[in-house]
C-alpha positions in Angstrom: -204.9 -114.5 5.8 -203.5 -111.3 5.2 -201.6 -111.4 8.4 -200.7 -115.2 7.6 -196.8 -114.6 6.4 -195.9 -112.1 9.0 -197.5 -114.5 11.5 -195.2 -117.6 9.7 -192.6 -115.1 9.9 -192.0 -115.8 6.3 -191.8 -111.9 5.9 -190.6 -109.5 8.6 -193.2 -107.0 8.6 -197.7 -107.5 7.4 -199.0 -106.4 4.7 -201.8 -104.6 6.5 -199.7 -102.1 8.9 -202.7 -102.0 11.6 -205.2 -104.2 11.9 -207.7 -102.3 14.3 -209.6 -105.2 15.8 -211.5 -104.0 18.8 -212.9 -100.1 19.2 -210.2 -98.8 21.0 -207.9 -99.5 18.1 -210.6 -98.1 15.9 -210.0 -95.0 17.9 -206.4 -95.2 17.8 -206.5 -95.6 13.8 -208.7 -92.5 13.1 -206.9 -90.6 16.1 -203.6 -91.7 13.8 -205.2 -90.1 10.6 -205.9 -86.8 12.1 -202.2 -86.1 13.4 -200.7 -87.5 9.8 -203.2 -85.4 8.1 -202.3 -82.2 10.5 -198.3 -83.1 10.4 -198.6 -83.4 6.4 -200.9 -80.0 5.9 -198.7 -78.2 8.0 -195.1 -79.4 6.0 -196.8 -78.6 2.4 -197.8 -82.3 1.9 -199.7 -81.7 -1.1 -196.8 -80.5 -3.2 -194.8 -84.0 -3.1 -195.6 -86.4 -5.0 -195.9 -90.4 -3.3 -193.0 -92.4 -3.9 -191.3 -94.6 -1.3 -190.2 -92.6 0.8 -193.2 -90.1 0.9 -196.2 -93.1 1.5 -199.3 -92.7 0.7 -201.6 -93.2 3.9 -204.4 -96.0 2.9 -207.7 -96.5 5.9 -209.4 -99.0 4.9 -212.8 -99.6 6.9 -214.9 -102.9 6.7 -217.8 -102.1 7.9 -218.1 -98.6 8.1 -221.2 -98.3 10.1 -219.0 -99.1 13.2 -217.5 -96.2 13.1 -219.2 -93.8 11.7 -223.3 -95.0 12.1 -224.9 -91.9 14.1 -228.3 -94.0 15.3 -227.3 -97.0 16.7 -223.5 -97.5 16.2 -220.8 -95.0 16.5 -219.6 -91.8 18.6 -220.0 -88.2 17.5 -216.4 -88.3 17.7 -215.5 -91.2 15.7 -217.9 -89.6 13.1 -216.0 -86.2 12.8 -212.5 -88.4 12.7 -213.6 -90.4 10.3 -215.2 -87.3 7.5 -212.1 -85.2 8.4 -210.0 -87.6 6.8 -212.3 -88.3 3.8 -213.1 -84.7 3.1 -209.6 -83.2 4.1 -207.1 -86.0 3.7 -206.6 -86.2 -0.1 -204.3 -83.3 0.1 -202.0 -84.9 2.3 -202.1 -88.7 0.4 -205.1 -89.8 3.2 -207.4 -92.0 1.4 -210.5 -94.0 3.4 -212.1 -97.2 1.9 -215.3 -97.4 3.1 -217.5 -100.5 3.0 -221.3 -100.6 4.5 -224.4 -103.0 3.5 -226.6 -99.8 2.7 -225.1 -95.8 2.2 -227.5 -94.1 3.9 -226.9 -91.2 6.2 -227.3 -92.9 9.2 -224.7 -95.3 8.6 -222.3 -93.3 7.2 -222.2 -90.2 9.2 -223.1 -87.2 6.8 -224.2 -85.9 3.8 -220.7 -84.1 3.3 -219.3 -87.4 4.0 -220.8 -89.7 1.1 -220.8 -86.9 -1.3 -216.7 -86.4 -0.8 -216.7 -90.5 -1.6 -215.3 -89.7 -5.0 -216.1 -93.1 -6.4 -218.9 -95.8 -5.2 -218.5 -99.5 -5.6 -222.0 -101.7 -5.5 -222.0 -105.4 -5.4 -225.1 -108.1 -5.5 -228.0 -107.0 -2.9 -231.1 -108.9 -2.4 -233.6 -105.6 -2.0 -234.4 -103.1 -4.6 -234.2 -100.4 -2.3 -230.9 -101.2 -0.9 -229.8 -100.7 -4.7 -231.3 -97.3 -4.6 -229.6 -96.3 -1.4 -226.0 -97.0 -3.4 -226.8 -95.6 -6.6 -230.0 -93.9 -6.0 -229.5 -91.4 -9.7 -228.6 -94.4 -11.8 -230.9 -96.6 -13.9 -228.9 -99.7 -13.7 -228.7 -99.8 -9.4 -232.4 -101.3 -10.1 -230.9 -104.4 -11.5 -227.5 -104.2 -8.8 -230.3 -106.9 -6.5 -230.4 -109.6 -9.0 -226.5 -109.9 -8.7 -227.1 -111.1 -4.7 -225.1 -114.1 -4.3 -225.7 -116.4 -7.2 -222.0 -118.0 -7.8 -223.1 -117.2 -11.8 -222.3 -113.4 -11.5 -219.2 -113.3 -8.8 -217.1 -110.5 -9.0 -219.8 -108.6 -11.4 -220.4 -104.9 -10.0 -221.5 -101.4 -10.6 -219.3 -98.8 -10.1 -219.8 -94.8 -10.2 -217.0 -92.3 -11.1 -216.9 -89.2 -9.7 -218.6 -86.3 -11.2 -220.1 -89.1 -13.5 -223.9 -89.8 -13.2 -223.6 -92.7 -15.6 -223.7 -95.8 -13.4 -221.0 -98.7 -15.3 -221.1 -102.5 -15.1 -217.6 -103.6 -14.1 -215.7 -106.9 -13.6 -213.3 -107.9 -10.9 -211.1 -110.8 -9.9 -212.4 -112.8 -7.8 -209.9 -113.9 -5.2 -210.3 -117.3 -3.4 -209.2 -116.8 0.4 -206.5 -119.4 0.1 -204.4 -117.3 -2.3 -205.1 -114.1 -0.2 -201.0 -115.2 1.8 -199.4 -115.0 -1.2 -200.4 -111.4 -2.5 -199.8 -110.7 1.3 -196.8 -112.0 1.4 -195.8 -109.9 -1.9 -196.9 -107.0 -0.9 -195.0 -107.1 2.8 -191.8 -107.3 1.0 -192.6 -104.5 -1.1 -194.8 -102.4 0.8 -192.6 -99.2 1.8 -192.0 -97.5 5.7 -194.0 -94.8 6.9 -192.0 -91.5 6.2 -190.2 -90.4 9.3 -192.0 -87.4 10.1 -195.6 -88.6 9.9 -194.4 -91.6 11.7 -193.0 -89.1 14.6 -196.6 -87.4 14.9 -198.7 -90.4 14.8 -196.5 -91.8 17.7 -196.3 -88.3 19.6 -200.1 -88.0 18.8 -201.1 -91.3 20.3 -198.5 -90.9 23.0 -200.7 -87.7 24.4 -203.8 -89.1 23.7 -202.8 -91.9 26.0 -203.8 -94.6 23.4 -202.7 -97.9 24.9 -199.3 -99.4 22.8 
């Protein structure tokens, strides 16, 4: 649904610039973050303010363990690329959002990776043990499992802000899938193009790395 306006030719470009759907594309996206970060770091990007001509880059990983899992899923190079993006990307306006069903180190890559995830959100879980893995020091974490899949609590979650020990309850909008194309259409119309220098660095780097397409 996020791509529907583009596929229907309602918009000229999609709301999501690069949806990776297989392992080769996962690797391409992770390599792109490396090339973007290196270019922006070398060109003093940390002194720039985000703007339409100098846009931020946001990488969303719907299931982090596919890329960062070290026990059963991921590969060491993927883990390192993802960790570099998380730990080093902020000064170049590169952010990574990781979603995982269990926030344990064998699915997130390392303790360094986990400690650099500034804001943590926890949705409903079915086991108290899972809640403790997300918020090990929060007193409210023991109640997280009660949210479960009960529609009574839809949109309710827990949040922990950077440097704050307290885990706070929060409420967000629940977006029905049927409303997503409209949101995607609006955002696609306003989305900024990647700045030329970063775009060229990504293109040249991916071409040299032999990433198809």
